[in-house]
N, C-alpha and C positions, 0 to 999 in steps of 0.2 A: 136294329141291325141283326143280321143272321149270325148264327154261331160261327160259320166259316168266316164271315166278314170280321167278326170280333177277334177270331184267332189270327187272321192275317194282320190286323191292326196291332194286336199285342206283339206279334213277331217283329213287325216293323219298328215299334217303339223299343223293344228289347235290343234290336240290332243297332239302334242309334247310340246306345249308351254302353253296351257290354262288349267284351272281347269276343272273338269268334269262338274261342274255347268254351266260355260261359254260355254263349248263345246255343251252341251245338249240344251242350250238356242238357239244357232245358228243352230245346225244340227238336233235337235229333240232327245227326250228321247230314241226313238227306235234305235238310233245310239250310245248309250252309250257303247255297246260292242266294237265298233271301238276304242273309247278312252281307254278302259281298255286294249285291245290288244297292242296298241301302247305304253302305259305306261309299260306294262309287258315286252315288247321287249327292251325298253330303260333301264329298271332295269337289265335285263339279259346282256345287252351289256356294262354296266358300270363296270369299273375295279377299285378296291380299290388300292390306291397307294402302299400299302405293297405287294399286289399280283403281281404288275408290277415290282417294284424296289427291293423288298425284305425288310426285317425288319432290321434296323440298330440302334444300340445304339449310342446315341450322347453324347459326353462329353462336358461340359461347360469349356471354357478356361477362367481362372481367370485373365489372362494377366500377371501373374508373371513369 
């Protein structure tokens, strides 16, 4: 992979786990849009358990 490709991949990986402050300290404030885009994509890709499994009412078993 090219140097630029490696740099972009590194930024995307860092954006996935770091806060925006930490990300900008490492990659520069001008790259804050990369962090925001990765975070937006992660939010869109996440699935709520109810959306995946459906909603179920659970009963407590009193053991009797």
